GULUM-939186 format. One record per residue (C-alpha): x, y, z; residue number from 0. Coordinates in Angstrom, 2 decimals, always signed. Layout:
BEGIN
X/Y/Z/NUM
...
//
This chain:
BEGIN
+103.30/-37.35/-16.33/0
+103.34/-34.06/-19.15/1
+104.10/-34.40/-22.51/2
+104.82/-31.13/-24.71/3
+104.15/-31.67/-28.86/4
+105.03/-28.44/-30.98/5
+103.87/-27.76/-34.83/6
+106.38/-25.48/-37.08/7
+106.92/-24.29/-40.43/8
+106.98/-20.98/-42.63/9
+103.43/-18.61/-42.57/10
+100.62/-20.34/-44.07/11
+102.30/-23.82/-43.99/12
+98.88/-25.32/-42.74/13
+100.65/-25.57/-38.69/14
+97.93/-23.79/-37.19/15
+95.07/-25.65/-38.45/16
+96.71/-29.63/-38.32/17
+97.70/-28.44/-34.59/18
+93.86/-27.49/-33.70/19
+92.68/-30.41/-35.24/20
+95.34/-32.51/-33.28/21
+94.57/-31.28/-30.28/22
+90.47/-31.82/-30.21/23
+91.27/-35.62/-31.11/24
+93.49/-35.69/-27.83/25
+90.76/-34.31/-25.90/26
+88.74/-37.00/-26.85/27
+91.19/-39.53/-26.57/28
+92.60/-38.60/-23.52/29
+90.38/-36.44/-21.18/30
+88.53/-39.77/-19.68/31
+92.04/-41.16/-18.60/32
+92.68/-37.83/-16.18/33
+94.61/-35.15/-18.92/34
+94.41/-32.53/-19.29/35
+95.18/-31.27/-23.07/36
+96.19/-27.85/-23.52/37
+96.84/-25.68/-26.44/38
+99.26/-23.13/-26.76/39
+99.68/-20.68/-30.03/40
+103.67/-18.64/-29.57/41
+104.43/-15.89/-29.44/42
+101.37/-15.18/-26.95/43
+100.84/-18.26/-24.78/44
+100.93/-16.33/-21.74/45
+99.10/-13.20/-20.52/46
+102.26/-11.17/-21.09/47
+103.23/-13.09/-24.29/48
+99.41/-12.00/-25.71/49
+100.64/-7.94/-25.36/50
+103.99/-8.81/-26.80/51
+102.43/-10.93/-29.84/52
+99.96/-7.51/-30.62/53
+103.61/-5.94/-30.45/54
+105.03/-8.17/-32.72/55
+102.39/-8.09/-35.63/56
+101.29/-4.63/-35.28/57
+102.09/-3.23/-39.08/58
+102.40/+0.77/-37.91/59
+105.05/-0.42/-35.49/60
+108.85/-0.45/-36.70/61
+111.16/-2.77/-34.87/62
+114.61/-3.61/-35.43/63
+115.31/-7.28/-36.45/64
+117.61/-7.43/-33.06/65
+114.74/-6.02/-31.13/66
+112.25/-7.88/-32.78/67
+114.34/-11.40/-31.48/68
+114.30/-10.08/-27.85/69
+110.99/-9.55/-27.99/70
+110.39/-13.08/-28.62/71
+113.12/-14.16/-26.33/72
+110.64/-12.38/-23.42/73
+107.92/-14.35/-24.68/74
+109.08/-17.49/-25.00/75
+110.68/-17.38/-21.63/76
+107.63/-16.21/-19.70/77
+105.89/-18.95/-21.76/78
+109.05/-21.76/-20.77/79
+108.86/-20.26/-17.11/80
+104.87/-21.38/-17.10/81
+105.78/-24.59/-18.88/82
+108.42/-25.44/-15.89/83
+106.10/-25.01/-13.60/84
+102.75/-26.78/-15.09/85
+105.37/-30.35/-14.73/86
+104.74/-29.97/-11.24/87
+100.40/-31.18/-12.34/88
+100.49/-34.13/-13.65/89
+98.72/-35.11/-16.89/90
+99.46/-32.83/-19.06/91
+99.49/-32.61/-22.97/92
+100.46/-29.80/-24.57/93
+99.95/-28.92/-28.22/94
+102.06/-25.76/-29.09/95
+101.34/-24.04/-32.58/96
+105.53/-22.81/-32.86/97
+108.66/-23.42/-31.11/98
+110.07/-20.45/-30.91/99
+113.83/-21.73/-30.77/100
+112.91/-22.96/-33.82/101
+111.41/-19.63/-35.03/102
+113.67/-17.80/-33.71/103
+116.58/-19.36/-36.13/104
+114.59/-19.40/-39.19/105
+112.74/-15.71/-38.95/106
+116.01/-14.34/-37.50/107
+119.00/-15.09/-39.92/108
+116.86/-13.93/-42.70/109
+116.61/-10.67/-40.92/110
+120.36/-10.36/-40.97/111
+120.75/-11.19/-36.72/112
+123.78/-13.80/-36.96/113
+123.92/-17.16/-35.89/114
+125.94/-15.94/-32.68/115
+123.64/-13.41/-31.63/116
+120.74/-15.93/-31.83/117
+122.30/-18.66/-30.35/118
+123.26/-16.15/-27.56/119
+119.49/-14.85/-26.82/120
+118.75/-18.29/-27.16/121
+121.22/-19.31/-24.23/122
+119.50/-16.35/-21.77/123
+115.64/-17.97/-22.18/124
+116.70/-21.49/-21.71/125
+118.65/-21.07/-18.93/126
+118.98/-24.51/-17.28/127
+115.14/-25.38/-18.10/128
+116.04/-27.82/-21.14/129
+112.30/-27.52/-22.22/130
+112.46/-30.02/-25.49/131
+109.17/-31.16/-27.61/132
+108.92/-35.11/-27.19/133
+108.30/-34.39/-30.87/134
+108.40/-31.23/-33.02/135
+106.62/-31.44/-36.39/136
+107.51/-29.57/-39.12/137
+105.33/-28.66/-41.71/138
+106.73/-29.35/-45.42/139
+104.96/-27.38/-47.67/140
+105.75/-25.87/-51.32/141
+106.34/-21.83/-51.56/142
+103.82/-21.76/-54.79/143
+101.22/-22.35/-52.31/144
+102.34/-20.85/-48.60/145
+102.50/-17.64/-51.28/146
+99.07/-18.25/-52.32/147
+97.43/-18.87/-48.93/148
+99.38/-15.71/-47.50/149
+97.60/-13.06/-50.44/150
+95.00/-15.17/-49.96/151
+94.12/-13.76/-46.42/152
+91.25/-12.20/-46.34/153
+92.44/-10.34/-43.40/154
+95.01/-6.87/-43.34/155
+98.68/-7.76/-43.73/156
+100.72/-8.33/-40.30/157
+103.54/-6.30/-39.35/158
+105.87/-9.51/-40.33/159
+103.70/-10.01/-43.29/160
+104.53/-7.00/-44.68/161
+107.83/-7.69/-44.62/162
+107.30/-9.52/-48.66/163
+107.60/-12.40/-50.47/164
+110.72/-12.60/-50.90/165
+111.63/-12.63/-47.42/166
+109.07/-15.32/-46.65/167
+110.44/-17.53/-49.52/168
+114.03/-17.69/-47.64/169
+111.83/-18.27/-44.43/170
+110.37/-21.03/-46.39/171
+113.95/-21.94/-47.94/172
+115.40/-22.54/-44.45/173
+112.56/-24.70/-43.11/174
+112.42/-27.39/-46.46/175
+116.15/-28.26/-45.60/176
+115.49/-28.52/-42.20/177
+112.06/-30.75/-43.15/178
+113.99/-32.85/-45.77/179
+117.43/-32.45/-45.70/180
+119.35/-34.44/-42.58/181
+122.54/-33.16/-42.74/182
+121.48/-29.43/-43.50/183
+122.70/-26.82/-40.43/184
+118.93/-25.82/-39.90/185
+117.62/-29.14/-39.59/186
+120.71/-30.07/-36.97/187
+119.77/-26.95/-35.27/188
+116.13/-28.31/-35.28/189
+117.47/-31.65/-34.12/190
+119.14/-30.68/-31.47/191
+116.09/-28.86/-29.97/192
+113.69/-31.65/-29.59/193
+113.71/-34.48/-29.19/194
+112.26/-36.07/-32.19/195
+111.77/-34.62/-35.36/196
+108.98/-35.36/-37.76/197
+108.58/-34.17/-41.00/198
+105.05/-33.49/-41.95/199
+103.94/-33.53/-45.28/200
+101.64/-30.94/-47.02/201
+103.05/-30.76/-50.48/202
+99.85/-31.77/-52.35/203
+96.61/-30.85/-50.55/204
+94.75/-32.38/-53.92/205
+96.73/-35.86/-52.97/206
+95.86/-35.62/-48.93/207
+93.94/-33.33/-46.78/208
+94.35/-31.15/-43.85/209
+92.84/-34.29/-41.66/210
+94.48/-36.87/-43.04/211
+98.52/-34.81/-42.24/212
+97.11/-34.48/-38.65/213
+96.28/-37.82/-38.79/214
+99.56/-38.79/-39.29/215
+100.90/-36.47/-36.24/216
+98.36/-37.94/-34.04/217
+99.42/-41.71/-34.76/218
+103.08/-40.70/-33.74/219
+101.80/-38.67/-30.52/220
+99.83/-41.26/-29.46/221
+102.78/-44.20/-30.08/222
+104.74/-41.66/-28.10/223
+101.79/-41.23/-25.11/224
+100.94/-45.07/-24.81/225
+104.71/-45.72/-24.87/226
+105.35/-43.65/-21.61/227
+102.10/-44.89/-19.92/228
+103.53/-48.74/-20.46/229
+107.16/-47.82/-19.78/230
+105.58/-46.21/-16.32/231
+102.97/-49.57/-15.47/232
+107.11/-51.57/-15.91/233
+108.20/-49.74/-13.24/234
//
């Protein structure tokens, strides 16, 4: 009985902190019940992926848009292989920070890679595995908050961040559509890659803390886990 829950959104949306908070709570709740809770970060969820991540993030390396997508694809292929092997080990809850089939679309189109090419690349690493998260959480954030957090970062900008505000505003726009407009191409793309898509509202931190956003995600995750446990008992 294995589960996958993925968190995605534009850079500086809060998804990494939200997924970390959720992961810690799940460990407290489900480790005593025999589950292993594992946190993953894409790219970089495997040993090979960590090296790929270093290349993708390195501000001193110029990477063409298409080569960038192939590097992300290599990372995803290795991670999906590990997930498929892990399915043989029961009682695992996987929490994934980013879901690359979604990220490829959101980040690839603004880089000028056309939708057919992105689909062709995705078809290679998806293969016959058909791995989908039980719930894909899309974190909704205002563009002003996103940019403010990016600019406030105390570390040097990575290669992708150095692409500039206009680039990230385009990415933000696609995530905004995916999270809020069910008929948009972006939402349909996300829905095709997950069993369910759930919007997490992080658009007003003054009224709703990041902990409250994480608690919403945790409640949804618990429903999925408990429903499957109950259904398994009934079989």
